PDB file of N, CA, C and O in Angstrom:
ATOM      1  N   MET A   1      -1.572  57.204  -1.670  1.00  0.00           N
ATOM      2  CA  MET A   1      -0.413  56.334  -1.606  1.00  0.00           C
ATOM      3  C   MET A   1      -0.606  55.233  -0.559  1.00  0.00           C
ATOM      4  O   MET A   1      -0.277  54.070  -0.795  1.00  0.00           O
ATOM      5  N   LEU A   2      -1.133  55.611   0.576  1.00  0.00           N
ATOM      6  CA  LEU A   2      -1.378  54.637   1.628  1.00  0.00           C
ATOM      7  C   LEU A   2      -2.426  53.609   1.192  1.00  0.00           C
ATOM      8  O   LEU A   2      -2.328  52.429   1.530  1.00  0.00           O
ATOM      9  N   PHE A   3      -3.422  54.067   0.445  1.00  0.00           N
ATOM     10  CA  PHE A   3      -4.447  53.162  -0.070  1.00  0.00           C
ATOM     11  C   PHE A   3      -3.825  52.110  -0.987  1.00  0.00           C
ATOM     12  O   PHE A   3      -4.169  50.931  -0.908  1.00  0.00           O
ATOM     13  N   LEU A   4      -2.916  52.537  -1.850  1.00  0.00           N
ATOM     14  CA  LEU A   4      -2.241  51.616  -2.766  1.00  0.00           C
ATOM     15  C   LEU A   4      -1.426  50.584  -1.993  1.00  0.00           C
ATOM     16  O   LEU A   4      -1.405  49.406  -2.350  1.00  0.00           O
ATOM     17  N   PHE A   5      -0.761  51.028  -0.944  1.00  0.00           N
ATOM     18  CA  PHE A   5       0.026  50.113  -0.122  1.00  0.00           C
ATOM     19  C   PHE A   5      -0.860  49.027   0.490  1.00  0.00           C
ATOM     20  O   PHE A   5      -0.529  47.844   0.416  1.00  0.00           O
ATOM     21  N   PHE A   6      -1.979  49.418   1.091  1.00  0.00           N
ATOM     22  CA  PHE A   6      -2.878  48.443   1.706  1.00  0.00           C
ATOM     23  C   PHE A   6      -3.530  47.529   0.670  1.00  0.00           C
ATOM     24  O   PHE A   6      -3.769  46.351   0.937  1.00  0.00           O
ATOM     25  N   TYR A   7      -3.814  48.072  -0.499  1.00  0.00           N
ATOM     26  CA  TYR A   7      -4.393  47.256  -1.565  1.00  0.00           C
ATOM     27  C   TYR A   7      -3.410  46.174  -1.996  1.00  0.00           C
ATOM     28  O   TYR A   7      -3.790  45.012  -2.136  1.00  0.00           O
ATOM     29  N   LEU A   8      -2.152  46.546  -2.206  1.00  0.00           N
ATOM     30  CA  LEU A   8      -1.144  45.561  -2.608  1.00  0.00           C
ATOM     31  C   LEU A   8      -0.881  44.550  -1.495  1.00  0.00           C
ATOM     32  O   LEU A   8      -0.690  43.364  -1.762  1.00  0.00           O
ATOM     33  N   TYR A   9      -0.873  45.018  -0.254  1.00  0.00           N
ATOM     34  CA  TYR A   9      -0.674  44.122   0.877  1.00  0.00           C
ATOM     35  C   TYR A   9      -1.799  43.087   0.954  1.00  0.00           C
ATOM     36  O   TYR A   9      -1.552  41.902   1.175  1.00  0.00           O
ATOM     37  N   LYS A  10      -3.029  43.550   0.770  1.00  0.00           N
ATOM     38  CA  LYS A  10      -4.184  42.653   0.788  1.00  0.00           C
ATOM     39  C   LYS A  10      -4.117  41.668  -0.378  1.00  0.00           C
ATOM     40  O   LYS A  10      -4.455  40.495  -0.217  1.00  0.00           O
ATOM     41  N   TYR A  11      -3.685  42.131  -1.540  1.00  0.00           N
ATOM     42  CA  TYR A  11      -3.564  41.268  -2.713  1.00  0.00           C
ATOM     43  C   TYR A  11      -2.528  40.171  -2.466  1.00  0.00           C
ATOM     44  O   TYR A  11      -2.748  39.013  -2.820  1.00  0.00           O
ATOM     45  N   LYS A  12      -1.401  40.540  -1.858  1.00  0.00           N
ATOM     46  CA  LYS A  12      -0.367  39.541  -1.574  1.00  0.00           C
ATOM     47  C   LYS A  12      -0.850  38.526  -0.548  1.00  0.00           C
ATOM     48  O   LYS A  12      -0.547  37.338  -0.661  1.00  0.00           O
ATOM     49  N   LEU A  13      -1.601  38.984   0.453  1.00  0.00           N
ATOM     50  CA  LEU A  13      -2.139  38.052   1.438  1.00  0.00           C
ATOM     51  C   LEU A  13      -3.109  37.065   0.799  1.00  0.00           C
ATOM     52  O   LEU A  13      -3.079  35.874   1.110  1.00  0.00           O
ATOM     53  N   LYS A  14      -3.966  37.554  -0.092  1.00  0.00           N
ATOM     54  CA  LYS A  14      -4.899  36.657  -0.787  1.00  0.00           C
ATOM     55  C   LYS A  14      -4.147  35.627  -1.618  1.00  0.00           C
ATOM     56  O   LYS A  14      -4.482  34.443  -1.619  1.00  0.00           O
ATOM     57  N   LYS A  15      -3.128  36.099  -2.321  1.00  0.00           N
ATOM     58  CA  LYS A  15      -2.347  35.202  -3.169  1.00  0.00           C
ATOM     59  C   LYS A  15      -1.638  34.142  -2.324  1.00  0.00           C
ATOM     60  O   LYS A  15      -1.594  32.969  -2.696  1.00  0.00           O
ATOM     61  N   ARG A  16      -1.087  34.562  -1.190  1.00  0.00           N
ATOM     62  CA  ARG A  16      -0.398  33.628  -0.307  1.00  0.00           C
ATOM     63  C   ARG A  16      -1.379  32.611   0.271  1.00  0.00           C
ATOM     64  O   ARG A  16      -1.049  31.432   0.395  1.00  0.00           O
ATOM     65  N   TYR A  17      -2.582  33.062   0.624  1.00  0.00           N
ATOM     66  CA  TYR A  17      -3.591  32.169   1.181  1.00  0.00           C
ATOM     67  C   TYR A  17      -4.040  31.140   0.147  1.00  0.00           C
ATOM     68  O   TYR A  17      -4.202  29.964   0.473  1.00  0.00           O
ATOM     69  N   LYS A  18      -4.240  31.576  -1.100  1.00  0.00           N
ATOM     70  CA  LYS A  18      -4.624  30.635  -2.152  1.00  0.00           C
ATOM     71  C   LYS A  18      -3.527  29.616  -2.397  1.00  0.00           C
ATOM     72  O   LYS A  18      -3.815  28.439  -2.615  1.00  0.00           O
ATOM     73  N   THR A  19      -2.272  30.049  -2.366  1.00  0.00           N
ATOM     74  CA  THR A  19      -1.158  29.123  -2.541  1.00  0.00           C
ATOM     75  C   THR A  19      -1.125  28.118  -1.402  1.00  0.00           C
ATOM     76  O   THR A  19      -0.901  26.927  -1.622  1.00  0.00           O
ATOM     77  N   PHE A  20      -1.350  28.598  -0.183  1.00  0.00           N
ATOM     78  CA  PHE A  20      -1.362  27.721   0.983  1.00  0.00           C
ATOM     79  C   PHE A  20      -2.465  26.674   0.865  1.00  0.00           C
ATOM     80  O   PHE A  20      -2.240  25.500   1.160  1.00  0.00           O
ATOM     81  N   LEU A  21      -3.656  27.092   0.436  1.00  0.00           N
ATOM     82  CA  LEU A  21      -4.763  26.143   0.279  1.00  0.00           C
ATOM     83  C   LEU A  21      -4.471  25.119  -0.799  1.00  0.00           C
ATOM     84  O   LEU A  21      -4.794  23.942  -0.638  1.00  0.00           O
ATOM     85  N   SER A  22      -3.867  25.546  -1.895  1.00  0.00           N
ATOM     86  CA  SER A  22      -3.560  24.597  -2.961  1.00  0.00           C
ATOM     87  C   SER A  22      -2.490  23.607  -2.511  1.00  0.00           C
ATOM     88  O   SER A  22      -2.525  22.441  -2.905  1.00  0.00           O
ATOM     89  N   LEU A  23      -1.535  24.058  -1.688  1.00  0.00           N
ATOM     90  CA  LEU A  23      -0.526  23.137  -1.166  1.00  0.00           C
ATOM     91  C   LEU A  23      -1.146  22.127  -0.210  1.00  0.00           C
ATOM     92  O   LEU A  23      -0.778  20.953  -0.221  1.00  0.00           O
ATOM     93  N   LEU A  24      -2.088  22.581   0.620  1.00  0.00           N
ATOM     94  CA  LEU A  24      -2.778  21.642   1.510  1.00  0.00           C
ATOM     95  C   LEU A  24      -3.539  20.591   0.721  1.00  0.00           C
ATOM     96  O   LEU A  24      -3.522  19.411   1.070  1.00  0.00           O
ATOM     97  N   HIS A  25      -4.207  21.020  -0.344  1.00  0.00           N
ATOM     98  CA  HIS A  25      -4.953  20.089  -1.184  1.00  0.00           C
ATOM     99  C   HIS A  25      -4.009  19.085  -1.838  1.00  0.00           C
ATOM    100  O   HIS A  25      -4.317  17.894  -1.896  1.00  0.00           O
ATOM    101  N   ALA A  26      -2.868  19.550  -2.327  1.00  0.00           N
ATOM    102  CA  ALA A  26      -1.900  18.658  -2.969  1.00  0.00           C
ATOM    103  C   ALA A  26      -1.334  17.658  -1.969  1.00  0.00           C
ATOM    104  O   ALA A  26      -1.151  16.487  -2.302  1.00  0.00           O
ATOM    105  N   LYS A  27      -1.056  18.106  -0.746  1.00  0.00           N
ATOM    106  CA  LYS A  27      -0.542  17.187   0.268  1.00  0.00           C
ATOM    107  C   LYS A  27      -1.578  16.131   0.625  1.00  0.00           C
ATOM    108  O   LYS A  27      -1.237  14.963   0.813  1.00  0.00           O
ATOM    109  N   ARG A  28      -2.850  16.537   0.720  1.00  0.00           N
ATOM    110  CA  ARG A  28      -3.906  15.585   1.050  1.00  0.00           C
ATOM    111  C   ARG A  28      -4.043  14.535  -0.042  1.00  0.00           C
ATOM    112  O   ARG A  28      -4.188  13.349   0.254  1.00  0.00           O
ATOM    113  N   LYS A  29      -3.999  14.960  -1.303  1.00  0.00           N
ATOM    114  CA  LYS A  29      -4.096  14.014  -2.409  1.00  0.00           C
ATOM    115  C   LYS A  29      -2.920  13.048  -2.400  1.00  0.00           C
ATOM    116  O   LYS A  29      -3.092  11.853  -2.640  1.00  0.00           O
ATOM    117  N   GLN A  30      -1.724  13.563  -2.122  1.00  0.00           N
ATOM    118  CA  GLN A  30      -0.547  12.713  -2.088  1.00  0.00           C
ATOM    119  C   GLN A  30      -0.649  11.711  -0.942  1.00  0.00           C
ATOM    120  O   GLN A  30      -0.274  10.550  -1.100  1.00  0.00           O
ATOM    121  N   ARG A  31      -1.150  12.148   0.204  1.00  0.00           N
ATOM    122  CA  ARG A  31      -1.302  11.263   1.349  1.00  0.00           C
ATOM    123  C   ARG A  31      -2.312  10.163   1.049  1.00  0.00           C
ATOM    124  O   ARG A  31      -2.113   9.020   1.459  1.00  0.00           O
ATOM    125  N   GLU A  32      -3.402  10.489   0.334  1.00  0.00           N
ATOM    126  CA  GLU A  32      -4.404   9.482  -0.014  1.00  0.00           C
ATOM    127  C   GLU A  32      -3.802   8.425  -0.930  1.00  0.00           C
ATOM    128  O   GLU A  32      -4.093   7.238  -0.783  1.00  0.00           O
ATOM    129  N   LYS A  33      -2.967   8.849  -1.871  1.00  0.00           N
ATOM    130  CA  LYS A  33      -2.350   7.889  -2.779  1.00  0.00           C
ATOM    131  C   LYS A  33      -1.378   6.980  -2.047  1.00  0.00           C
ATOM    132  O   LYS A  33      -1.316   5.785  -2.336  1.00  0.00           O
ATOM    133  N   ILE A  34      -0.623   7.521  -1.109  1.00  0.00           N
ATOM    134  CA  ILE A  34       0.383   6.734  -0.406  1.00  0.00           C
ATOM    135  C   ILE A  34      -0.255   5.803   0.616  1.00  0.00           C
ATOM    136  O   ILE A  34       0.173   4.656   0.744  1.00  0.00           O
ATOM    137  N   SER A  35      -1.254   6.259   1.337  1.00  0.00           N
ATOM    138  CA  SER A  35      -1.771   5.495   2.464  1.00  0.00           C
ATOM    139  C   SER A  35      -2.548   4.249   2.046  1.00  0.00           C
ATOM    140  O   SER A  35      -2.698   3.334   2.856  1.00  0.00           O
ATOM    141  N   SER A  36      -3.040   4.182   0.831  1.00  0.00           N
ATOM    142  CA  SER A  36      -3.812   3.003   0.442  1.00  0.00           C
ATOM    143  C   SER A  36      -2.917   1.818   0.110  1.00  0.00           C
ATOM    144  O   SER A  36      -3.375   0.678   0.187  1.00  0.00           O
ATOM    145  N   GLY A  37      -1.670   2.040  -0.254  1.00  0.00           N
ATOM    146  CA  GLY A  37      -0.756   0.967  -0.640  1.00  0.00           C
ATOM    147  C   GLY A  37      -0.462  -0.019   0.476  1.00  0.00           C
ATOM    148  O   GLY A  37      -0.701  -1.213   0.298  1.00  0.00           O
ATOM    149  N   PRO A  38       0.051   0.430   1.630  1.00  0.00           N
ATOM    150  CA  PRO A  38       0.352  -0.509   2.717  1.00  0.00           C
ATOM    151  C   PRO A  38      -0.881  -1.227   3.246  1.00  0.00           C
ATOM    152  O   PRO A  38      -0.801  -2.391   3.637  1.00  0.00           O
ATOM    153  N   LEU A  39      -2.022  -0.542   3.262  1.00  0.00           N
ATOM    154  CA  LEU A  39      -3.244  -1.179   3.735  1.00  0.00           C
ATOM    155  C   LEU A  39      -3.650  -2.322   2.810  1.00  0.00           C
ATOM    156  O   LEU A  39      -4.000  -3.405   3.278  1.00  0.00           O
ATOM    157  N   LEU A  40      -3.605  -2.086   1.506  1.00  0.00           N
ATOM    158  CA  LEU A  40      -3.952  -3.146   0.560  1.00  0.00           C
ATOM    159  C   LEU A  40      -2.964  -4.301   0.640  1.00  0.00           C
ATOM    160  O   LEU A  40      -3.358  -5.462   0.525  1.00  0.00           O
ATOM    161  N   PHE A  41      -1.680  -3.996   0.837  1.00  0.00           N
ATOM    162  CA  PHE A  41      -0.679  -5.057   0.980  1.00  0.00           C
ATOM    163  C   PHE A  41      -0.963  -5.891   2.221  1.00  0.00           C
ATOM    164  O   PHE A  41      -0.867  -7.117   2.175  1.00  0.00           O
ATOM    165  N   PHE A  42      -1.315  -5.242   3.336  1.00  0.00           N
ATOM    166  CA  PHE A  42      -1.597  -5.968   4.570  1.00  0.00           C
ATOM    167  C   PHE A  42      -2.804  -6.878   4.401  1.00  0.00           C
ATOM    168  O   PHE A  42      -2.792  -8.019   4.864  1.00  0.00           O
ATOM    169  N   ILE A  43      -3.842  -6.382   3.742  1.00  0.00           N
ATOM    170  CA  ILE A  43      -5.039  -7.198   3.518  1.00  0.00           C
ATOM    171  C   ILE A  43      -4.713  -8.395   2.634  1.00  0.00           C
ATOM    172  O   ILE A  43      -5.128  -9.517   2.926  1.00  0.00           O
ATOM    173  N   ALA A  44      -3.970  -8.160   1.552  1.00  0.00           N
ATOM    174  CA  ALA A  44      -3.615  -9.259   0.649  1.00  0.00           C
ATOM    175  C   ALA A  44      -2.734 -10.279   1.352  1.00  0.00           C
ATOM    176  O   ALA A  44      -2.936 -11.482   1.189  1.00  0.00           O
ATOM    177  N   ALA A  45      -1.760  -9.822   2.131  1.00  0.00           N
ATOM    178  CA  ALA A  45      -0.872 -10.748   2.845  1.00  0.00           C
ATOM    179  C   ALA A  45      -1.641 -11.538   3.894  1.00  0.00           C
ATOM    180  O   ALA A  45      -1.372 -12.723   4.094  1.00  0.00           O
ATOM    181  N   THR A  46      -2.590 -10.904   4.563  1.00  0.00           N
ATOM    182  CA  THR A  46      -3.385 -11.599   5.578  1.00  0.00           C
ATOM    183  C   THR A  46      -4.217 -12.708   4.956  1.00  0.00           C
ATOM    184  O   THR A  46      -4.253 -13.826   5.470  1.00  0.00           O
ATOM    185  N   TYR A  47      -4.884 -12.402   3.855  1.00  0.00           N
ATOM    186  CA  TYR A  47      -5.693 -13.437   3.206  1.00  0.00           C
ATOM    187  C   TYR A  47      -4.834 -14.547   2.633  1.00  0.00           C
ATOM    188  O   TYR A  47      -5.231 -15.712   2.653  1.00  0.00           O
ATOM    189  N   MET A  48      -3.658 -14.200   2.121  1.00  0.00           N
ATOM    190  CA  MET A  48      -2.776 -15.226   1.575  1.00  0.00           C
ATOM    191  C   MET A  48      -2.314 -16.164   2.690  1.00  0.00           C
ATOM    192  O   MET A  48      -2.340 -17.383   2.523  1.00  0.00           O
ATOM    193  N   LEU A  49      -1.891 -15.603   3.825  1.00  0.00           N
ATOM    194  CA  LEU A  49      -1.449 -16.439   4.938  1.00  0.00           C
ATOM    195  C   LEU A  49      -2.613 -17.211   5.550  1.00  0.00           C
ATOM    196  O   LEU A  49      -2.440 -18.342   6.003  1.00  0.00           O
ATOM    197  N   GLU A  50      -3.791 -16.606   5.565  1.00  0.00           N
ATOM    198  CA  GLU A  50      -4.956 -17.297   6.115  1.00  0.00           C
ATOM    199  C   GLU A  50      -5.304 -18.514   5.256  1.00  0.00           C
ATOM    200  O   GLU A  50      -5.676 -19.564   5.779  1.00  0.00           O
ATOM    201  N   ASN A  51      -5.181 -18.366   3.951  1.00  0.00           N
ATOM    202  CA  ASN A  51      -5.473 -19.495   3.071  1.00  0.00           C
ATOM    203  C   ASN A  51      -4.422 -20.588   3.198  1.00  0.00           C
ATOM    204  O   ASN A  51      -4.738 -21.766   3.034  1.00  0.00           O
ATOM    205  N   GLN A  52      -3.185 -20.219   3.485  1.00  0.00           N
ATOM    206  CA  GLN A  52      -2.139 -21.229   3.640  1.00  0.00           C
ATOM    207  C   GLN A  52      -2.237 -21.936   4.988  1.00  0.00           C
ATOM    208  O   GLN A  52      -2.168 -23.163   5.060  1.00  0.00           O
ATOM    209  N   ASN A  53      -2.401 -21.151   6.058  1.00  0.00           N
ATOM    210  CA  ASN A  53      -2.337 -21.722   7.404  1.00  0.00           C
ATOM    211  C   ASN A  53      -3.699 -21.901   8.058  1.00  0.00           C
ATOM    212  O   ASN A  53      -3.923 -22.882   8.768  1.00  0.00           O
ATOM    213  N   GLY A  54      -4.594 -20.978   7.829  1.00  0.00           N
ATOM    214  CA  GLY A  54      -5.916 -21.079   8.407  1.00  0.00           C
ATOM    215  C   GLY A  54      -6.054 -20.516   9.802  1.00  0.00           C
ATOM    216  O   GLY A  54      -7.123 -20.630  10.401  1.00  0.00           O
ATOM    217  N   TYR A  55      -5.013 -19.913  10.338  1.00  0.00           N
ATOM    218  CA  TYR A  55      -5.119 -19.422  11.712  1.00  0.00           C
ATOM    219  C   TYR A  55      -4.522 -18.032  11.915  1.00  0.00           C
ATOM    220  O   TYR A  55      -4.494 -17.556  13.050  1.00  0.00           O
ATOM    221  N   ILE A  56      -4.057 -17.378  10.896  1.00  0.00           N
ATOM    222  CA  ILE A  56      -3.346 -16.113  11.080  1.00  0.00           C
ATOM    223  C   ILE A  56      -4.278 -14.993  11.548  1.00  0.00           C
ATOM    224  O   ILE A  56      -3.869 -14.176  12.373  1.00  0.00           O
ATOM    225  N   LEU A  57      -5.507 -14.930  11.053  1.00  0.00           N
ATOM    226  CA  LEU A  57      -6.402 -13.832  11.420  1.00  0.00           C
ATOM    227  C   LEU A  57      -6.835 -13.886  12.884  1.00  0.00           C
ATOM    228  O   LEU A  57      -6.772 -12.855  13.553  1.00  0.00           O
ATOM    229  N   PRO A  58      -7.274 -15.033  13.424  1.00  0.00           N
ATOM    230  CA  PRO A  58      -7.603 -15.057  14.862  1.00  0.00           C
ATOM    231  C   PRO A  58      -6.393 -14.746  15.742  1.00  0.00           C
ATOM    232  O   PRO A  58      -6.542 -14.184  16.827  1.00  0.00           O
ATOM    233  N   GLU A  59      -5.205 -15.108  15.279  1.00  0.00           N
ATOM    234  CA  GLU A  59      -3.998 -14.824  16.049  1.00  0.00           C
ATOM    235  C   GLU A  59      -3.744 -13.315  16.118  1.00  0.00           C
ATOM    236  O   GLU A  59      -3.344 -12.798  17.161  1.00  0.00           O
ATOM    237  N   LEU A  60      -3.976 -12.618  15.016  1.00  0.00           N
ATOM    238  CA  LEU A  60      -3.804 -11.166  15.009  1.00  0.00           C
ATOM    239  C   LEU A  60      -4.839 -10.489  15.898  1.00  0.00           C
ATOM    240  O   LEU A  60      -4.530  -9.516  16.586  1.00  0.00           O
ATOM    241  N   ILE A  61      -6.069 -11.002  15.886  1.00  0.00           N
ATOM    242  CA  ILE A  61      -7.121 -10.407  16.706  1.00  0.00           C
ATOM    243  C   ILE A  61      -6.834 -10.639  18.187  1.00  0.00           C
ATOM    244  O   ILE A  61      -7.075  -9.756  19.010  1.00  0.00           O
ATOM    245  N   SER A  62      -6.323 -11.815  18.529  1.00  0.00           N
ATOM    246  CA  SER A  62      -6.030 -12.088  19.934  1.00  0.00           C
ATOM    247  C   SER A  62      -4.881 -11.229  20.453  1.00  0.00           C
ATOM    248  O   SER A  62      -4.824 -10.932  21.646  1.00  0.00           O
ATOM    249  N   LYS A  63      -3.969 -10.826  19.573  1.00  0.00           N
ATOM    250  CA  LYS A  63      -2.872  -9.945  19.987  1.00  0.00           C
ATOM    251  C   LYS A  63      -3.290  -8.482  19.971  1.00  0.00           C
ATOM    252  O   LYS A  63      -2.499  -7.614  20.341  1.00  0.00           O
ATOM    253  N   ARG A  64      -4.503  -8.194  19.555  1.00  0.00           N
ATOM    254  CA  ARG A  64      -5.058  -6.835  19.501  1.00  0.00           C
ATOM    255  C   ARG A  64      -4.229  -5.914  18.612  1.00  0.00           C
ATOM    256  O   ARG A  64      -3.868  -4.806  19.008  1.00  0.00           O
ATOM    257  N   ILE A  65      -3.937  -6.386  17.422  1.00  0.00           N
ATOM    258  CA  ILE A  65      -3.252  -5.554  16.440  1.00  0.00           C
ATOM    259  C   ILE A  65      -4.322  -4.901  15.590  1.00  0.00           C
ATOM    260  O   ILE A  65      -5.096  -5.585  14.921  1.00  0.00           O
ATOM    261  N   TYR A  66      -4.366  -3.583  15.615  1.00  0.00           N
ATOM    262  CA  TYR A  66      -5.379  -2.839  14.883  1.00  0.00           C
ATOM    263  C   TYR A  66      -4.727  -2.028  13.784  1.00  0.00           C
ATOM    264  O   TYR A  66      -3.570  -1.619  13.885  1.00  0.00           O
ATOM    265  N   ILE A  67      -5.492  -1.806  12.736  1.00  0.00           N
ATOM    266  CA  ILE A  67      -5.044  -0.978  11.625  1.00  0.00           C
ATOM    267  C   ILE A  67      -5.740   0.365  11.753  1.00  0.00           C
ATOM    268  O   ILE A  67      -6.966   0.431  11.842  1.00  0.00           O
ATOM    269  N   SER A  68      -4.957   1.436  11.763  1.00  0.00           N
ATOM    270  CA  SER A  68      -5.565   2.766  11.809  1.00  0.00           C
ATOM    271  C   SER A  68      -5.605   3.339  10.410  1.00  0.00           C
ATOM    272  O   SER A  68      -4.584   3.389   9.724  1.00  0.00           O
ATOM    273  N   ILE A  69      -6.778   3.769   9.983  1.00  0.00           N
ATOM    274  CA  ILE A  69      -6.952   4.371   8.663  1.00  0.00           C
ATOM    275  C   ILE A  69      -7.096   5.866   8.862  1.00  0.00           C
ATOM    276  O   ILE A  69      -8.031   6.336   9.510  1.00  0.00           O
ATOM    277  N   ASN A  70      -6.146   6.612   8.290  1.00  0.00           N
ATOM    278  CA  ASN A  70      -6.159   8.077   8.456  1.00  0.00           C
ATOM    279  C   ASN A  70      -6.920   8.720   7.351  1.00  0.00           C
ATOM    280  O   ASN A  70      -7.042   9.945   7.317  1.00  0.00           O
TER     281      ASN A  70
END
């Protein structure tokens, strides 16, 4: 009886661990999809303003504005 209890306990732990790993994978995929949008918008807006004005990029560099990619 005790063996059956430990077997079921171990089975539930494995199942919970697999669920946890699949949730981590799903969150990572969702984060990858979301994080590329604002970065692409910033790049497109920078080039658009640079083509209009010709000075936006050096101004951003002089203010030390950096983009962090996670």
